[in-house]
C-alpha positions as CSV (number, residue, x, y, z in Angstrom):
1,M,47.9,38.4,-0.6
2,Y,48.0,41.2,2.0
3,E,50.7,43.9,1.3
4,S,51.9,45.9,4.2
5,G,53.5,49.3,4.0
6,L,52.7,52.6,2.3
7,S,50.8,53.0,-0.9
8,R,52.6,54.1,-4.1
9,T,51.3,57.6,-3.8
10,A,52.4,57.9,-0.2
11,R,55.8,56.6,-1.0
12,I,56.3,59.2,-3.8
13,L,55.1,62.0,-1.5
14,L,57.4,60.8,1.3
15,I,60.4,60.8,-1.1
16,I,59.6,64.2,-2.4
17,L,59.2,65.7,1.1
18,A,62.4,64.0,2.4
19,T,64.3,65.4,-0.5
20,L,63.0,68.9,0.0
21,L,63.7,68.8,3.7
22,G,67.3,67.7,3.1
23,Y,67.7,70.4,0.5
24,I,66.4,73.0,3.0
25,F,68.8,71.8,5.7
26,I,71.8,71.9,3.3
27,I,70.9,75.4,2.0
28,S,70.3,76.8,5.5
29,G,73.4,75.2,6.9
30,C,75.7,76.5,4.1
31,S,74.3,80.0,4.1
32,M,74.8,80.4,7.8
33,A,78.3,79.0,7.9
34,H,80.4,82.0,8.8
35,A,83.8,81.7,10.5
36,E,83.6,83.4,13.8
37,Q,87.2,82.8,14.9
38,E,90.4,82.1,13.1
39,I,93.0,79.8,14.8
40,I,96.6,80.1,13.9
41,I,99.0,77.4,15.0
42,E,102.7,77.9,14.6
43,N,105.1,75.0,15.0
44,S,108.7,75.0,16.1
45,K,109.9,75.5,12.5
46,G,108.0,78.8,12.3
47,E,105.3,77.5,9.9
48,A,101.9,78.9,10.5
49,H,98.7,76.9,9.9
50,R,95.3,78.7,9.8
51,F,92.0,77.0,10.8
52,F,88.6,78.6,10.5
């Protein structure tokens, strides 16, 4: 019977490449996450809330 789709080797390579690409995006995104501006919101009770 005809089987469509990728071969076993191609599937394994695709999974490895997708995992590495995701890992690279996570590392590059986390290392470049620097707070450029701090926002301070003060309510009517005088409580201050800080957001980065």
